[in-house]
N, CA, C and O of each residue as an XYZ file, in Angstrom:
244
protein
N     139.996     94.762    151.651
C     138.771     95.107    151.104
C     138.721     96.343    150.120
O     139.278     97.370    150.508
N     138.234     96.342    149.140
C     138.157     97.387    148.229
C     137.156     98.489    148.687
O     136.102     98.163    149.233
N     137.478     99.776    148.470
C     136.413    100.771    148.762
C     135.784    101.041    147.439
O     136.287    101.820    146.630
N     134.655    100.375    147.227
C     133.986    100.395    145.921
C     132.685    101.249    146.070
O     131.920    101.048    147.013
N     132.487    102.049    145.277
C     131.253    102.977    145.204
C     130.679    103.037    143.651
O     131.361    103.307    142.663
N     129.396    102.752    143.664
C     128.789    102.914    142.159
C     128.949    104.219    141.798
O     128.854    105.199    142.536
N     129.242    104.187    140.422
C     129.243    105.555    139.765
C     128.052    106.005    139.766
O     127.130    105.255    139.446
N     127.811    107.375    140.141
C     126.335    107.950    140.175
C     125.663    108.104    138.916
O     124.438    108.197    138.829
N     126.480    108.134    137.907
C     125.879    108.438    136.600
C     125.591    107.007    135.954
O     124.966    106.989    134.894
N     125.928    106.036    136.421
C     125.800    104.674    135.815
C     124.351    104.281    135.458
O     124.124    103.870    134.320
N     123.487    104.369    136.246
C     122.175    104.046    135.998
C     121.560    104.907    134.902
O     120.776    104.417    134.089
N     121.902    106.149    134.879
C     121.405    106.980    133.840
C     122.028    106.620    132.482
O     121.331    106.505    131.474
N     123.296    106.455    132.483
C     124.043    105.974    131.126
C     123.352    104.680    130.686
O     123.056    104.535    129.500
N     123.075    103.706    131.623
C     122.563    102.545    131.263
C     121.079    102.664    130.746
O     120.613    101.912    129.891
N     120.450    103.594    131.298
C     118.862    103.764    130.818
C     119.031    104.405    129.390
O     118.208    104.135    128.515
N     120.092    105.254    129.144
C     120.301    105.941    127.755
C     120.621    104.882    126.795
O     120.092    104.850    125.684
N     121.479    104.007    127.197
C     122.029    102.970    126.221
C     120.829    102.005    125.795
O     120.695    101.619    124.634
N     119.913    101.629    126.900
C     118.722    100.765    126.580
C     117.940    101.571    125.671
O     117.553    101.007    124.647
N     117.638    102.767    125.847
C     116.805    103.629    124.956
C     117.291    103.591    123.536
O     116.580    103.283    122.580
N     118.682    103.963    123.467
C     119.197    103.952    122.070
C     119.214    102.623    121.397
O     118.952    102.518    120.199
N     119.550    101.502    122.232
C     119.470    100.201    121.567
C     117.928     99.876    121.196
O     117.721     99.194    120.193
N     117.028    100.260    121.839
C     115.664     99.957    121.285
C     115.201    100.802    120.146
O     114.405    100.354    119.321
N     115.686    102.034    120.079
C     115.559    102.927    118.944
C     116.180    102.368    117.673
O     115.568    102.371    116.606
N     117.448    101.875    117.818
C     118.226    101.227    116.732
C     117.651     99.889    116.244
O     117.849     99.494    115.095
N     116.919     99.188    117.165
C     116.243     97.938    116.771
C     115.086     98.344    116.015
O     114.770     97.624    115.068
N     114.452     99.292    116.245
C     113.166     99.742    115.644
C     113.625    100.301    114.157
O     113.033     99.977    113.127
N     114.579    101.043    114.190
C     115.272    101.507    112.899
C     115.514    100.447    111.972
O     115.113    100.472    110.808
N     116.240     99.418    112.537
C     116.817     98.395    111.796
C     115.372     97.546    111.165
O     115.407     97.117    110.012
N     114.342     97.390    111.881
C     113.200     96.799    111.540
C     112.558     97.520    110.313
O     112.066     96.979    109.322
N     112.661     98.815    110.578
C     112.006     99.729    109.424
C     112.856     99.633    108.151
O     112.324     99.593    107.041
N     114.134     99.598    108.321
C     115.023     99.535    107.067
C     114.838     98.321    106.573
O     114.749     98.279    105.346
N     114.737     97.133    107.255
C     114.466     95.878    106.772
C     113.232     95.722    105.901
O     113.288     95.079    104.853
N     112.067     96.331    106.348
C     110.948     96.356    105.701
C     111.069     97.062    104.331
O     110.574     96.600    103.303
N     111.787     98.255    104.400
C     111.814     99.061    103.099
C     112.718     98.173    102.176
O     112.332     98.015    101.018
N     113.902     97.569    102.585
C     114.639     96.928    101.832
C     113.937     95.806    101.126
O     114.146     95.594     99.932
N     113.046     95.028    101.895
C     112.176     93.923    101.395
C     111.234     94.462    100.383
O     111.072     93.804     99.356
N     110.614     95.543    100.540
C     109.803     96.121     99.401
C     110.496     96.561     98.456
O     109.894     96.514     97.383
N     111.782     97.079     98.391
C     112.533     97.436     97.283
C     112.880     96.037     96.590
O     112.650     95.936     95.385
N     113.371     95.055     97.223
C     113.635     93.761     96.428
C     112.643     93.332     95.735
O     112.856     92.844     94.625
N     111.245     93.435     96.299
C     110.097     92.917     95.651
C     109.846     93.702     94.368
O     109.537     93.130     93.323
N     109.981     94.995     94.466
C     109.841     96.022     93.313
C     110.976     95.642     92.165
O     110.652     95.657     90.978
N     112.115     95.353     92.516
C     113.312     94.970     91.664
C     112.829     93.818     90.915
O     112.839     93.864     89.685
N     112.341     92.622     91.634
C     111.974     91.490     91.081
C     110.944     91.603     90.083
O     111.023     91.021     89.001
N     109.863     92.428     90.459
C     108.652     92.623     89.668
C     109.004     93.553     88.263
O     108.567     93.341     87.132
N     109.815     94.514     88.645
C     110.043     95.469     87.505
C     111.319     95.519     86.788
O     111.462     96.156     85.745
N     112.311     94.794     87.395
C     113.574     95.103     86.748
C     114.216     93.753     86.402
O     115.406     93.600     86.127
N     113.220     92.733     86.454
C     113.785     91.414     86.021
C     114.119     91.236     84.526
O     113.680     92.039     83.703
N     114.967     90.088     84.134
C     115.140     89.991     82.633
C     113.989     89.302     81.942
O     114.024     89.117     80.726
N     112.922     88.899     82.720
C     111.790     88.236     82.087
C     110.990     89.083     81.208
O     110.379     88.605     80.252
N     110.973     90.337     81.501
C     110.271     91.332     80.718
C     111.088     92.261     80.203
O     111.213     93.325     80.810
N     111.866     92.008     78.866
C     112.782     92.883     78.417
C     112.039     94.257     78.079
O     110.830     94.227     77.853
N     112.646     95.292     78.046
C     112.112     96.643     77.835
C     112.205     96.640     76.257
O     113.111     96.125     75.602
N     111.077     97.323     75.757
C     111.122     97.364     74.280
C     111.983     98.464     73.766
O     112.124     99.449     74.492
N     112.534     98.429     72.693
C     113.551     99.202     72.067
C     112.903    100.372     71.579
O     111.755    100.186     71.174
N     113.397    101.655     71.509
C     112.751    102.719     71.151
C     113.388    102.994     69.762
O     112.881    103.795     68.978
N     114.446    102.345     69.507
C     115.144    102.729     68.078
C     114.367    101.907     67.045
O     113.542    101.043     67.344
N     114.710    102.261     65.802
C     114.013    101.698     64.653
C     114.850    100.394     64.410
O     115.973    100.403     63.904
N     114.149     99.217     64.845
C     114.829     97.943     64.561
C     114.107     97.050     63.559
O     114.480     95.903     63.310
N     113.058     97.639     63.000
C     112.120     96.918     62.019
C     112.861     96.970     60.686
O     113.393     98.017     60.317
N     112.909     95.720     59.873
C     113.534     95.711     58.579
C     112.747     96.649     57.602
O     111.523     96.754     57.677
N     113.476     97.302     56.715
C     112.829     98.102     55.786
C     112.471     97.482     54.486
O     111.896     98.146     53.624
């Protein structure tokens, strides 16, 4: 039979890991929302459907 004892710091480390996992999950959700808004902005403002007007003199003389 093994002489097994639970590591006294195990529960505390597991609690910290769960807390960190939850914090990272929330941060990932926050970043996904930002990325979604950025993609929407890019589609609306940087798409090729509305070409930017040229500032150079392109009119015939």
